[in-house]
All heavy atoms as a GROMACS GRO file, in nm:
protein
  591
    1MET      N    1  -2.760   4.404  -1.714
    1MET     CA    2  -2.648   4.326  -1.748
    1MET      C    3  -2.577   4.368  -1.876
    1MET      O    4  -2.462   4.373  -1.892
    1MET     CB    5  -2.679   4.168  -1.756
    1MET     CG    6  -2.563   4.084  -1.770
    1MET     SD    7  -2.463   4.099  -1.616
    1MET     CE    8  -2.394   3.952  -1.613
    2GLY      N    9  -2.664   4.419  -1.968
    2GLY     CA   10  -2.613   4.465  -2.093
    2GLY      C   11  -2.534   4.592  -2.078
    2GLY      O   12  -2.433   4.607  -2.146
    3ALA      N   13  -2.575   4.673  -1.981
    3ALA     CA   14  -2.499   4.798  -1.958
    3ALA      C   15  -2.351   4.765  -1.905
    3ALA      O   16  -2.262   4.838  -1.930
    3ALA     CB   17  -2.568   4.896  -1.874
    4LEU      N   18  -2.345   4.667  -1.817
    4LEU     CA   19  -2.219   4.631  -1.768
    4LEU      C   20  -2.128   4.573  -1.876
    4LEU      O   21  -2.010   4.601  -1.873
    4LEU     CB   22  -2.238   4.511  -1.657
    4LEU     CG   23  -2.297   4.570  -1.529
    4LEU    CD1   24  -2.328   4.453  -1.428
    4LEU    CD2   25  -2.208   4.667  -1.461
    5THR      N   26  -2.188   4.498  -1.961
    5THR     CA   27  -2.106   4.441  -2.078
    5THR      C   28  -2.047   4.546  -2.166
    5THR      O   29  -1.933   4.559  -2.198
    5THR     CB   30  -2.198   4.353  -2.164
    5THR    OG1   31  -2.237   4.244  -2.090
    5THR    CG2   32  -2.117   4.292  -2.282
    6ALA      N   33  -2.133   4.652  -2.196
    6ALA     CA   34  -2.092   4.764  -2.284
    6ALA      C   35  -1.996   4.853  -2.207
    6ALA      O   36  -1.904   4.914  -2.281
    6ALA     CB   37  -2.212   4.839  -2.326
    7GLY      N   38  -1.998   4.860  -2.079
    7GLY     CA   39  -1.915   4.948  -2.010
    7GLY      C   40  -1.780   4.889  -1.969
    7GLY      O   41  -1.685   4.960  -1.956
    8PHE      N   42  -1.773   4.753  -1.947
    8PHE     CA   43  -1.651   4.699  -1.901
    8PHE      C   44  -1.574   4.605  -1.994
    8PHE      O   45  -1.458   4.587  -1.964
    8PHE     CB   46  -1.681   4.624  -1.771
    8PHE     CG   47  -1.720   4.714  -1.655
    8PHE    CD1   48  -1.851   4.719  -1.604
    8PHE    CD2   49  -1.626   4.797  -1.599
    8PHE    CE1   50  -1.889   4.796  -1.498
    8PHE    CE2   51  -1.662   4.879  -1.491
    8PHE     CZ   52  -1.788   4.885  -1.442
    9VAL      N   53  -1.636   4.556  -2.089
    9VAL     CA   54  -1.575   4.465  -2.185
    9VAL      C   55  -1.534   4.549  -2.318
    9VAL      O   56  -1.621   4.601  -2.385
    9VAL     CB   57  -1.661   4.353  -2.227
    9VAL    CG1   58  -1.595   4.264  -2.327
    9VAL    CG2   59  -1.713   4.275  -2.107
   10THR      N   60  -1.407   4.566  -2.338
   10THR     CA   61  -1.355   4.634  -2.460
   10THR      C   62  -1.270   4.542  -2.540
   10THR      O   63  -1.172   4.484  -2.493
   10THR     CB   64  -1.277   4.764  -2.419
   10THR    OG1   65  -1.166   4.720  -2.337
   10THR    CG2   66  -1.350   4.858  -2.344
   11ILE      N   67  -1.313   4.526  -2.664
   11ILE     CA   68  -1.245   4.445  -2.758
   11ILE      C   69  -1.271   4.502  -2.898
   11ILE      O   70  -1.380   4.526  -2.921
   11ILE     CB   71  -1.269   4.291  -2.743
   11ILE    CG1   72  -1.185   4.204  -2.842
   11ILE    CG2   73  -1.412   4.268  -2.759
   11ILE    CD1   74  -1.204   4.065  -2.824
   12LYS      N   75  -1.165   4.520  -2.981
   12LYS     CA   76  -1.187   4.570  -3.104
   12LYS      C   77  -1.094   4.495  -3.201
   12LYS      O   78  -1.002   4.428  -3.157
   12LYS     CB   79  -1.152   4.716  -3.116
   12LYS     CG   80  -1.240   4.804  -3.032
   12LYS     CD   81  -1.206   4.954  -3.042
   12LYS     CE   82  -1.299   5.028  -2.955
   12LYS     NZ   83  -1.363   5.130  -3.007
   13THR      N   84  -1.112   4.495  -3.340
   13THR     CA   85  -1.037   4.440  -3.423
   13THR      C   86  -0.975   4.545  -3.520
   13THR      O   87  -1.048   4.634  -3.579
   13THR     CB   88  -1.103   4.333  -3.515
   13THR    OG1   89  -1.015   4.277  -3.604
   13THR    CG2   90  -1.221   4.389  -3.587
   14PRO      N   91  -0.836   4.548  -3.537
   14PRO     CA   92  -0.774   4.646  -3.626
   14PRO      C   93  -0.762   4.606  -3.763
   14PRO      O   94  -0.698   4.661  -3.847
   14PRO     CB   95  -0.636   4.662  -3.560
   14PRO     CG   96  -0.602   4.531  -3.500
   14PRO     CD   97  -0.742   4.480  -3.455
   15ILE      N   98  -0.822   4.487  -3.799
   15ILE     CA   99  -0.812   4.427  -3.931
   15ILE      C  100  -0.876   4.522  -4.040
   15ILE      O  101  -0.995   4.571  -4.013
   15ILE     CB  102  -0.878   4.288  -3.943
   15ILE    CG1  103  -0.798   4.198  -3.846
   15ILE    CG2  104  -0.880   4.239  -4.085
   15ILE    CD1  105  -0.855   4.064  -3.837
   16LYS      N  106  -0.814   4.547  -4.152
   16LYS     CA  107  -0.864   4.624  -4.257
   16LYS      C  108  -0.848   4.546  -4.387
   16LYS      O  109  -0.746   4.486  -4.411
   16LYS     CB  110  -0.796   4.759  -4.268
   16LYS     CG  111  -0.822   4.841  -4.152
   16LYS     CD  112  -0.749   4.980  -4.164
   16LYS     CE  113  -0.780   5.058  -4.034
   16LYS     NZ  114  -0.715   5.181  -4.031
   17ILE      N  115  -0.944   4.558  -4.477
   17ILE     CA  116  -0.940   4.493  -4.603
   17ILE      C  117  -0.908   4.597  -4.712
   17ILE      O  118  -0.976   4.700  -4.716
   17ILE     CB  119  -1.078   4.423  -4.637
   17ILE    CG1  120  -1.112   4.313  -4.533
   17ILE    CG2  121  -1.074   4.357  -4.780
   17ILE    CD1  122  -1.246   4.258  -4.552
   18GLY      N  123  -0.815   4.563  -4.796
   18GLY     CA  124  -0.782   4.653  -4.903
   18GLY      C  125  -0.880   4.646  -5.022
   18GLY      O  126  -0.908   4.532  -5.060
   19LEU      N  127  -0.923   4.757  -5.066
   19LEU     CA  128  -1.016   4.764  -5.169
   19LEU      C  129  -0.957   4.813  -5.297
   19LEU      O  130  -1.027   4.828  -5.397
   19LEU     CB  131  -1.133   4.855  -5.130
   19LEU     CG  132  -1.213   4.809  -5.007
   19LEU    CD1  133  -1.315   4.914  -4.975
   19LEU    CD2  134  -1.280   4.670  -5.038
   20GLY      N  135  -0.825   4.837  -5.302
   20GLY     CA  136  -0.757   4.887  -5.419
   20GLY      C  137  -0.738   5.035  -5.417
   20GLY      O  138  -0.806   5.104  -5.349
   21GLU      N  139  -0.629   5.085  -5.483
   21GLU     CA  140  -0.597   5.227  -5.488
   21GLU      C  141  -0.590   5.294  -5.357
   21GLU      O  142  -0.634   5.411  -5.347
   21GLU     CB  143  -0.704   5.299  -5.586
   21GLU     CG  144  -0.706   5.249  -5.721
   21GLU     CD  145  -0.597   5.305  -5.812
   21GLU    OE1  146  -0.546   5.413  -5.784
   21GLU    OE2  147  -0.566   5.234  -5.913
   22GLY      N  148  -0.537   5.226  -5.260
   22GLY     CA  149  -0.522   5.292  -5.129
   22GLY      C  150  -0.643   5.298  -5.036
   22GLY      O  151  -0.645   5.360  -4.935
   23ALA      N  152  -0.764   5.238  -5.089
   23ALA     CA  153  -0.883   5.240  -5.007
   23ALA      C  154  -0.890   5.117  -4.922
   23ALA      O  155  -0.858   5.006  -4.971
   23ALA     CB  156  -1.000   5.256  -5.101
   24PHE      N  157  -0.932   5.134  -4.800
   24PHE     CA  158  -0.943   5.024  -4.709
   24PHE      C  159  -1.076   5.019  -4.638
   24PHE      O  160  -1.137   5.124  -4.623
   24PHE     CB  161  -0.839   5.029  -4.606
   24PHE     CG  162  -0.704   5.009  -4.649
   24PHE    CD1  163  -0.609   5.119  -4.682
   24PHE    CD2  164  -0.641   4.889  -4.666
   24PHE    CE1  165  -0.489   5.101  -4.727
   24PHE    CE2  166  -0.514   4.862  -4.713
   24PHE     CZ  167  -0.442   4.977  -4.734
   25LEU      N  168  -1.119   4.895  -4.603
   25LEU     CA  169  -1.251   4.886  -4.529
   25LEU      C  170  -1.220   4.834  -4.395
   25LEU      O  171  -1.159   4.717  -4.385
   25LEU     CB  172  -1.345   4.789  -4.600
   25LEU     CG  173  -1.480   4.758  -4.520
   25LEU    CD1  174  -1.563   4.876  -4.507
   25LEU    CD2  175  -1.549   4.637  -4.600
   26SER      N  176  -1.244   4.914  -4.288
   26SER     CA  177  -1.219   4.858  -4.152
   26SER      C  178  -1.321   4.767  -4.115
   26SER      O  179  -1.450   4.790  -4.120
   26SER     CB  180  -1.210   4.975  -4.056
   26SER     OG  181  -1.203   4.931  -3.923
   27ILE      N  182  -1.290   4.650  -4.063
   27ILE     CA  183  -1.383   4.546  -4.029
   27ILE      C  184  -1.462   4.596  -3.909
   27ILE      O  185  -1.584   4.570  -3.906
   27ILE     CB  186  -1.310   4.421  -3.996
   27ILE    CG1  187  -1.247   4.353  -4.119
   27ILE    CG2  188  -1.408   4.311  -3.931
   27ILE    CD1  189  -1.338   4.313  -4.232
   28GLN      N  190  -1.404   4.656  -3.810
   28GLN     CA  191  -1.465   4.708  -3.692
   28GLN      C  192  -1.571   4.808  -3.726
   28GLN      O  193  -1.688   4.789  -3.689
   28GLN     CB  194  -1.372   4.764  -3.586
   28GLN     CG  195  -1.430   4.810  -3.462
   28GLN     CD  196  -1.475   4.693  -3.376
   28GLN    OE1  197  -1.409   4.595  -3.362
   28GLN    NE2  198  -1.588   4.712  -3.312
   29THR      N  199  -1.536   4.914  -3.790
   29THR     CA  200  -1.629   5.034  -3.807
   29THR      C  201  -1.708   5.017  -3.934
   29THR      O  202  -1.824   5.055  -3.942
   29THR     CB  203  -1.553   5.160  -3.816
   29THR    OG1  204  -1.460   5.156  -3.922
   29THR    CG2  205  -1.488   5.205  -3.684
   30GLY      N  206  -1.652   4.945  -4.036
   30GLY     CA  207  -1.721   4.930  -4.156
   30GLY      C  208  -1.823   4.813  -4.158
   30GLY      O  209  -1.921   4.817  -4.250
   31VAL      N  210  -1.800   4.716  -4.083
   31VAL     CA  211  -1.892   4.598  -4.082
   31VAL      C  212  -1.964   4.568  -3.955
   31VAL      O  213  -2.083   4.572  -3.937
   31VAL     CB  214  -1.813   4.473  -4.138
   31VAL    CG1  215  -1.903   4.352  -4.138
   31VAL    CG2  216  -1.753   4.497  -4.280
   32LEU      N  217  -1.877   4.540  -3.849
   32LEU     CA  218  -1.929   4.489  -3.722
   32LEU      C  219  -2.013   4.598  -3.653
   32LEU      O  220  -2.124   4.570  -3.603
   32LEU     CB  221  -1.815   4.448  -3.632
   32LEU     CG  222  -1.736   4.325  -3.686
   32LEU    CD1  223  -1.622   4.293  -3.592
   32LEU    CD2  224  -1.829   4.200  -3.701
   33ASP      N  225  -1.963   4.730  -3.642
   33ASP     CA  226  -2.042   4.822  -3.576
   33ASP      C  227  -2.167   4.864  -3.652
   33ASP      O  228  -2.260   4.919  -3.594
   33ASP     CB  229  -1.950   4.955  -3.559
   33ASP     CG  230  -1.862   4.932  -3.438
   33ASP    OD1  231  -1.868   4.833  -3.366
   33ASP    OD2  232  -1.769   5.010  -3.426
   34LYS      N  233  -2.167   4.843  -3.786
   34LYS     CA  234  -2.293   4.875  -3.856
   34LYS      C  235  -2.396   4.763  -3.836
   34LYS      O  236  -2.511   4.786  -3.844
   34LYS     CB  237  -2.255   4.884  -4.006
   34LYS     CG  238  -2.169   5.011  -4.026
   34LYS     CD  239  -2.199   5.071  -4.157
   34LYS     CE  240  -2.116   5.204  -4.156
   34LYS     NZ  241  -2.093   5.261  -4.267
   35LEU      N  242  -2.352   4.636  -3.810
   35LEU     CA  243  -2.448   4.533  -3.781
   35LEU      C  244  -2.504   4.554  -3.635
   35LEU      O  245  -2.625   4.542  -3.620
   35LEU     CB  246  -2.375   4.398  -3.779
   35LEU     CG  247  -2.338   4.344  -3.920
   35LEU    CD1  248  -2.259   4.217  -3.907
   35LEU    CD2  249  -2.460   4.315  -4.000
   36MET      N  250  -2.417   4.573  -3.546
   36MET     CA  251  -2.463   4.600  -3.414
   36MET      C  252  -2.341   4.660  -3.334
   36MET      O  253  -2.239   4.599  -3.331
   36MET     CB  254  -2.503   4.466  -3.341
   36MET     CG  255  -2.567   4.487  -3.200
   36MET     SD  256  -2.623   4.335  -3.129
   36MET     CE  257  -2.500   4.302  -3.020
   37LEU      N  258  -2.369   4.773  -3.275
   37LEU     CA  259  -2.262   4.844  -3.195
   37LEU      C  260  -2.216   4.754  -3.082
   37LEU      O  261  -2.308   4.711  -3.005
   37LEU     CB  262  -2.316   4.977  -3.152
   37LEU     CG  263  -2.208   5.067  -3.095
   37LEU    CD1  264  -2.100   5.104  -3.195
   37LEU    CD2  265  -2.270   5.201  -3.054
   38GLY      N  266  -2.096   4.720  -3.062
   38GLY     CA  267  -2.050   4.647  -2.954
   38GLY      C  268  -2.067   4.494  -2.977
   38GLY      O  269  -2.083   4.417  -2.884
   39LEU      N  270  -2.056   4.449  -3.102
   39LEU     CA  271  -2.085   4.304  -3.127
   39LEU      C  272  -1.978   4.214  -3.074
   39LEU      O  273  -2.010   4.110  -3.027
   39LEU     CB  274  -2.102   4.298  -3.281
   39LEU     CG  275  -2.126   4.153  -3.336
   39LEU    CD1  276  -2.273   4.116  -3.284
   39LEU    CD2  277  -2.142   4.152  -3.486
   40LEU      N  278  -1.849   4.257  -3.089
   40LEU     CA  279  -1.744   4.174  -3.030
   40LEU      C  280  -1.752   4.161  -2.886
   40LEU      O  281  -1.740   4.038  -2.832
   40LEU     CB  282  -1.610   4.235  -3.079
   40LEU     CG  283  -1.567   4.202  -3.218
   40LEU    CD1  284  -1.429   4.264  -3.251
   40LEU    CD2  285  -1.570   4.058  -3.248
   41PRO      N  286  -1.764   4.263  -2.809
   41PRO     CA  287  -1.784   4.246  -2.655
   41PRO      C  288  -1.900   4.159  -2.625
   41PRO      O  289  -1.901   4.078  -2.535
   41PRO     CB  290  -1.797   4.386  -2.603
   41PRO     CG  291  -1.727   4.474  -2.702
   41PRO     CD  292  -1.754   4.402  -2.829
   42PHE      N  293  -2.005   4.180  -2.696
   42PHE     CA  294  -2.125   4.091  -2.673
   42PHE      C  295  -2.100   3.952  -2.703
   42PHE      O  296  -2.147   3.859  -2.635
   42PHE     CB  297  -2.238   4.148  -2.770
   42PHE     CG  298  -2.374   4.075  -2.750
   42PHE    CD1  299  -2.443   4.079  -2.631
   42PHE    CD2  300  -2.427   4.000  -2.858
   42PHE    CE1  301  -2.563   4.016  -2.611
   42PHE    CE2  302  -2.550   3.940  -2.838
   42PHE     CZ  303  -2.614   3.934  -2.722
   43ALA      N  304  -2.023   3.912  -2.811
   43ALA     CA  305  -1.994   3.782  -2.849
   43ALA      C  306  -1.906   3.716  -2.745
   43ALA      O  307  -1.927   3.596  -2.699
   43ALA     CB  308  -1.925   3.777  -2.984
   44VAL      N  309  -1.812   3.790  -2.685
   44VAL     CA  310  -1.729   3.740  -2.579
   44VAL      C  311  -1.803   3.716  -2.456
   44VAL      O  312  -1.783   3.606  -2.394
   44VAL     CB  313  -1.613   3.838  -2.544
   44VAL    CG1  314  -1.538   3.799  -2.426
   44VAL    CG2  315  -1.516   3.849  -2.664
   45THR      N  316  -1.900   3.801  -2.426
   45THR     CA  317  -1.989   3.775  -2.306
   45THR      C  318  -2.077   3.657  -2.324
   45THR      O  319  -2.092   3.577  -2.225
   45THR     CB  320  -2.069   3.901  -2.284
   45THR    OG1  321  -1.978   4.022  -2.265
   45THR    CG2  322  -2.148   3.888  -2.158
   46LEU      N  323  -2.140   3.650  -2.445
   46LEU     CA  324  -2.222   3.527  -2.464
   46LEU      C  325  -2.144   3.401  -2.462
   46LEU      O  326  -2.192   3.297  -2.413
   46LEU     CB  327  -2.285   3.540  -2.598
   46LEU     CG  328  -2.415   3.624  -2.604
   46LEU    CD1  329  -2.475   3.620  -2.736
   46LEU    CD2  330  -2.520   3.569  -2.504
   47GLY      N  331  -2.023   3.396  -2.529
   47GLY     CA  332  -1.938   3.273  -2.520
   47GLY      C  333  -1.912   3.241  -2.368
   47GLY      O  334  -1.913   3.119  -2.335
   48THR      N  335  -1.876   3.331  -2.297
   48THR     CA  336  -1.850   3.312  -2.149
   48THR      C  337  -1.969   3.254  -2.078
   48THR      O  338  -1.963   3.162  -2.003
   48THR     CB  339  -1.789   3.437  -2.080
   48THR    OG1  340  -1.684   3.488  -2.156
   48THR    CG2  341  -1.755   3.404  -1.938
   49TYR      N  342  -2.081   3.317  -2.110
   49TYR     CA  343  -2.202   3.277  -2.043
   49TYR      C  344  -2.230   3.133  -2.076
   49TYR      O  345  -2.269   3.046  -1.987
   49TYR     CB  346  -2.323   3.368  -2.083
   49TYR     CG  347  -2.456   3.325  -2.037
   49TYR    CD1  348  -2.500   3.342  -1.907
   49TYR    CD2  349  -2.542   3.263  -2.125
   49TYR    CE1  350  -2.620   3.302  -1.862
   49TYR    CE2  351  -2.659   3.224  -2.083
   49TYR     CZ  352  -2.708   3.234  -1.956
   49TYR     OH  353  -2.835   3.196  -1.916
   50PHE      N  354  -2.235   3.101  -2.199
   50PHE     CA  355  -2.273   2.968  -2.242
   50PHE      C  356  -2.170   2.862  -2.201
   50PHE      O  357  -2.208   2.743  -2.163
   50PHE     CB  358  -2.290   2.958  -2.395
   50PHE     CG  359  -2.417   3.016  -2.444
   50PHE    CD1  360  -2.413   3.120  -2.528
   50PHE    CD2  361  -2.541   2.975  -2.388
   50PHE    CE1  362  -2.531   3.178  -2.567
   50PHE    CE2  363  -2.656   3.027  -2.438
   50PHE     CZ  364  -2.653   3.136  -2.522
   51ALA      N  365  -2.041   2.897  -2.190
   51ALA     CA  366  -1.941   2.809  -2.139
   51ALA      C  367  -1.972   2.775  -1.984
   51ALA      O  368  -1.955   2.664  -1.943
   51ALA     CB  369  -1.802   2.863  -2.147
   52LEU      N  370  -2.004   2.877  -1.906
   52LEU     CA  371  -2.037   2.857  -1.773
   52LEU      C  372  -2.160   2.781  -1.752
   52LEU      O  373  -2.186   2.700  -1.659
   52LEU     CB  374  -2.033   2.990  -1.698
   52LEU     CG  375  -1.906   3.063  -1.683
   52LEU    CD1  376  -1.926   3.200  -1.629
   52LEU    CD2  377  -1.805   2.981  -1.605
   53LYS      N  378  -2.261   2.805  -1.835
   53LYS     CA  379  -2.384   2.733  -1.835
   53LYS      C  380  -2.378   2.583  -1.862
   53LYS      O  381  -2.448   2.509  -1.812
   53LYS     CB  382  -2.486   2.805  -1.940
   53LYS     CG  383  -2.631   2.753  -1.910
   53LYS     CD  384  -2.720   2.835  -1.989
   53LYS     CE  385  -2.861   2.773  -1.974
   53LYS     NZ  386  -2.961   2.875  -1.971
   54LYS      N  387  -2.265   2.551  -1.948
   54LYS     CA  388  -2.246   2.415  -1.982
   54LYS      C  389  -2.156   2.345  -1.868
   54LYS      O  390  -2.105   2.235  -1.887
   54LYS     CB  391  -2.170   2.395  -2.116
   54LYS     CG  392  -2.242   2.423  -2.229
   54LYS     CD  393  -2.161   2.410  -2.358
   54LYS     CE  394  -2.213   2.290  -2.436
   54LYS     NZ  395  -2.141   2.276  -2.558
   55LYS      N  396  -2.146   2.411  -1.752
   55LYS     CA  397  -2.082   2.362  -1.638
   55LYS      C  398  -1.926   2.349  -1.660
   55LYS      O  399  -1.862   2.258  -1.594
   55LYS     CB  400  -2.135   2.224  -1.595
   55LYS     CG  401  -2.281   2.222  -1.568
   55LYS     CD  402  -2.315   2.312  -1.446
   55LYS     CE  403  -2.457   2.300  -1.412
   55LYS     NZ  404  -2.519   2.400  -1.332
   56ILE      N  405  -1.868   2.424  -1.748
   56ILE     CA  406  -1.725   2.433  -1.760
   56ILE      C  407  -1.677   2.519  -1.642
   56ILE      O  408  -1.729   2.620  -1.611
   56ILE     CB  409  -1.681   2.491  -1.894
   56ILE    CG1  410  -1.731   2.406  -2.009
   56ILE    CG2  411  -1.532   2.508  -1.907
   56ILE    CD1  412  -1.711   2.462  -2.144
   57ARG      N  413  -1.572   2.466  -1.576
   57ARG     CA  414  -1.516   2.532  -1.463
   57ARG      C  415  -1.479   2.672  -1.490
   57ARG      O  416  -1.429   2.706  -1.596
   57ARG     CB  417  -1.406   2.458  -1.403
   57ARG     CG  418  -1.448   2.318  -1.350
   57ARG     CD  419  -1.345   2.234  -1.276
   57ARG     NE  420  -1.208   2.283  -1.301
   57ARG     CZ  421  -1.104   2.216  -1.297
   57ARG    NH1  422  -1.115   2.083  -1.276
   57ARG    NH2  423  -0.981   2.265  -1.310
   58THR      N  424  -1.502   2.762  -1.394
   58THR     CA  425  -1.467   2.904  -1.403
   58THR      C  426  -1.320   2.926  -1.439
   58THR      O  427  -1.290   3.011  -1.520
   58THR     CB  428  -1.506   2.982  -1.278
   58THR    OG1  429  -1.641   2.952  -1.245
   58THR    CG2  430  -1.488   3.126  -1.290
   59GLY      N  431  -1.228   2.863  -1.370
   59GLY     CA  432  -1.088   2.867  -1.393
   59GLY      C  433  -1.050   2.832  -1.535
   59GLY      O  434  -0.958   2.898  -1.594
   60THR      N  435  -1.114   2.730  -1.589
   60THR     CA  436  -1.084   2.683  -1.725
   60THR      C  437  -1.139   2.797  -1.820
   60THR      O  438  -1.065   2.822  -1.922
   60THR     CB  439  -1.164   2.556  -1.756
   60THR    OG1  440  -1.120   2.461  -1.658
   60THR    CG2  441  -1.125   2.497  -1.894
   61VAL      N  442  -1.249   2.843  -1.792
   61VAL     CA  443  -1.303   2.956  -1.891
   61VAL      C  444  -1.214   3.074  -1.890
   61VAL      O  445  -1.173   3.132  -1.989
   61VAL     CB  446  -1.448   2.989  -1.850
   61VAL    CG1  447  -1.495   3.116  -1.928
   61VAL    CG2  448  -1.536   2.872  -1.872
   62LEU      N  449  -1.163   3.116  -1.766
   62LEU     CA  450  -1.077   3.224  -1.748
   62LEU      C  451  -0.951   3.206  -1.818
   62LEU      O  452  -0.894   3.294  -1.884
   62LEU     CB  453  -1.066   3.262  -1.607
   62LEU     CG  454  -0.982   3.379  -1.557
   62LEU    CD1  455  -1.042   3.508  -1.626
   62LEU    CD2  456  -0.972   3.394  -1.414
   63LEU      N  457  -0.882   3.094  -1.788
   63LEU     CA  458  -0.756   3.057  -1.845
   63LEU      C  459  -0.762   3.053  -2.002
   63LEU      O  460  -0.676   3.106  -2.071
   63LEU     CB  461  -0.704   2.926  -1.796
   63LEU     CG  462  -0.561   2.885  -1.832
   63LEU    CD1  463  -0.460   2.992  -1.776
   63LEU    CD2  464  -0.524   2.752  -1.769
   64THR      N  465  -0.874   3.005  -2.058
   64THR     CA  466  -0.898   2.999  -2.199
   64THR      C  467  -0.907   3.136  -2.259
   64THR      O  468  -0.852   3.173  -2.359
   64THR     CB  469  -1.022   2.908  -2.230
   64THR    OG1  470  -1.010   2.784  -2.181
   64THR    CG2  471  -1.041   2.904  -2.378
   65MET      N  472  -0.977   3.221  -2.192
   65MET     CA  473  -0.991   3.356  -2.233
   65MET      C  474  -0.858   3.438  -2.240
   65MET      O  475  -0.828   3.505  -2.325
   65MET     CB  476  -1.098   3.436  -2.154
   65MET     CG  477  -1.243   3.394  -2.177
   65MET     SD  478  -1.355   3.473  -2.062
   65MET     CE  479  -1.317   3.639  -2.088
   66ILE      N  480  -0.777   3.417  -2.137
   66ILE     CA  481  -0.648   3.476  -2.128
   66ILE      C  482  -0.561   3.432  -2.243
   66ILE      O  483  -0.498   3.510  -2.315
   66ILE     CB  484  -0.580   3.459  -1.993
   66ILE    CG1  485  -0.667   3.533  -1.874
   66ILE    CG2  486  -0.443   3.499  -1.985
   66ILE    CD1  487  -0.628   3.502  -1.743
   67ILE      N  488  -0.548   3.299  -2.252
   67ILE     CA  489  -0.462   3.242  -2.359
   67ILE      C  490  -0.510   3.276  -2.501
   67ILE      O  491  -0.424   3.336  -2.584
   67ILE     CB  492  -0.449   3.092  -2.342
   67ILE    CG1  493  -0.372   3.057  -2.219
   67ILE    CG2  494  -0.384   3.029  -2.467
   67ILE    CD1  495  -0.381   2.909  -2.180
   68LEU      N  496  -0.638   3.269  -2.526
   68LEU     CA  497  -0.691   3.304  -2.654
   68LEU      C  498  -0.678   3.452  -2.685
   68LEU      O  499  -0.639   3.495  -2.793
   68LEU     CB  500  -0.846   3.265  -2.663
   68LEU     CG  501  -0.904   3.272  -2.794
   68LEU    CD1  502  -0.833   3.177  -2.891
   68LEU    CD2  503  -1.057   3.236  -2.788
   69GLY      N  504  -0.698   3.532  -2.586
   69GLY     CA  505  -0.685   3.686  -2.606
   69GLY      C  506  -0.542   3.721  -2.628
   69GLY      O  507  -0.510   3.803  -2.711
   70ALA      N  508  -0.443   3.661  -2.554
   70ALA     CA  509  -0.307   3.691  -2.577
   70ALA      C  510  -0.259   3.639  -2.715
   70ALA      O  511  -0.184   3.716  -2.784
   70ALA     CB  512  -0.222   3.620  -2.461
   71ALA      N  513  -0.302   3.531  -2.755
   71ALA     CA  514  -0.265   3.480  -2.892
   71ALA      C  515  -0.330   3.571  -2.997
   71ALA      O  516  -0.247   3.598  -3.095
   71ALA     CB  517  -0.320   3.336  -2.911
   72LEU      N  518  -0.451   3.609  -2.989
   72LEU     CA  519  -0.508   3.686  -3.088
   72LEU      C  520  -0.454   3.827  -3.089
   72LEU      O  521  -0.433   3.887  -3.196
   72LEU     CB  522  -0.660   3.696  -3.078
   72LEU     CG  523  -0.735   3.567  -3.101
   72LEU    CD1  524  -0.885   3.574  -3.069
   72LEU    CD2  525  -0.718   3.522  -3.243
   73ALA      N  526  -0.416   3.877  -2.972
   73ALA     CA  527  -0.349   4.010  -2.972
   73ALA      C  528  -0.203   4.005  -3.031
   73ALA      O  529  -0.168   4.094  -3.096
   73ALA     CB  530  -0.341   4.061  -2.827
   74ALA      N  531  -0.136   3.893  -3.000
   74ALA     CA  532  -0.008   3.871  -3.062
   74ALA      C  533  -0.013   3.874  -3.223
   74ALA      O  534   0.077   3.916  -3.282
   74ALA     CB  535   0.061   3.758  -3.002
   75LEU      N  536  -0.119   3.807  -3.267
   75LEU     CA  537  -0.130   3.800  -3.411
   75LEU      C  538  -0.194   3.926  -3.472
   75LEU      O  539  -0.222   3.938  -3.593
   75LEU     CB  540  -0.222   3.683  -3.439
   75LEU     CG  541  -0.162   3.551  -3.416
   75LEU    CD1  542  -0.261   3.434  -3.435
   75LEU    CD2  543  -0.039   3.523  -3.506
   76ASN      N  544  -0.223   4.030  -3.386
   76ASN     CA  545  -0.285   4.160  -3.431
   76ASN      C  546  -0.428   4.136  -3.492
   76ASN      O  547  -0.459   4.206  -3.586
   76ASN     CB  548  -0.190   4.228  -3.529
   76ASN     CG  549  -0.222   4.382  -3.524
   76ASN    OD1  550  -0.281   4.435  -3.431
   76ASN    ND2  551  -0.186   4.447  -3.628
   77VAL      N  552  -0.495   4.042  -3.433
   77VAL     CA  553  -0.640   4.015  -3.474
   77VAL      C  554  -0.739   4.096  -3.389
   77VAL      O  555  -0.835   4.143  -3.436
   77VAL     CB  556  -0.672   3.863  -3.472
   77VAL    CG1  557  -0.815   3.839  -3.502
   77VAL    CG2  558  -0.584   3.790  -3.569
   78VAL      N  559  -0.702   4.110  -3.260
   78VAL     CA  560  -0.782   4.190  -3.168
   78VAL      C  561  -0.709   4.286  -3.094
   78VAL      O  562  -0.582   4.273  -3.088
   78VAL     CB  563  -0.865   4.106  -3.076
   78VAL    CG1  564  -0.969   4.012  -3.140
   78VAL    CG2  565  -0.772   4.024  -2.987
   79SER      N  566  -0.765   4.388  -3.047
   79SER     CA  567  -0.698   4.499  -2.966
   79SER      C  568  -0.791   4.521  -2.843
   79SER      O  569  -0.912   4.527  -2.852
   79SER     CB  570  -0.680   4.626  -3.044
   79SER     OG  571  -0.651   4.729  -2.967
   80PHE      N  572  -0.731   4.532  -2.720
   80PHE     CA  573  -0.804   4.553  -2.605
   80PHE      C  574  -0.796   4.695  -2.554
   80PHE      O  575  -0.798   4.715  -2.426
   80PHE     CB  576  -0.751   4.455  -2.508
   80PHE     CG  577  -0.777   4.314  -2.544
   80PHE    CD1  578  -0.665   4.235  -2.586
   80PHE    CD2  579  -0.901   4.248  -2.534
   80PHE    CE1  580  -0.676   4.101  -2.623
   80PHE    CE2  581  -0.911   4.125  -2.577
   80PHE     CZ  582  -0.805   4.042  -2.625
   81LYS      N  583  -0.780   4.790  -2.641
   81LYS     CA  584  -0.764   4.928  -2.598
   81LYS      C  585  -0.894   5.002  -2.598
   81LYS      O  586  -0.983   4.980  -2.667
   81LYS     CB  587  -0.668   4.999  -2.686
   81LYS     CG  588  -0.531   4.938  -2.677
   81LYS     CD  589  -0.438   5.014  -2.762
   81LYS     CE  590  -0.306   4.952  -2.763
   81LYS     NZ  591  -0.205   5.006  -2.848
   0.00000   0.00000   0.00000
């Protein structure tokens, strides 16, 4: 199951923190990937798993993921490329 998650779920964050004098820290490569490679896709998968385990309907979970993903992409918080 872990290989399927890593292979099919793609989500990244383009957020960068300014450190001054033109230096930036990328949240994706500088923090999240150093903690655990593929942390965001893993978090999305776990969130979906626990929502389904709590007996939330599949359609509700899917619709929530679509709306939340579109809203976060519009705010440039996440990228699905």
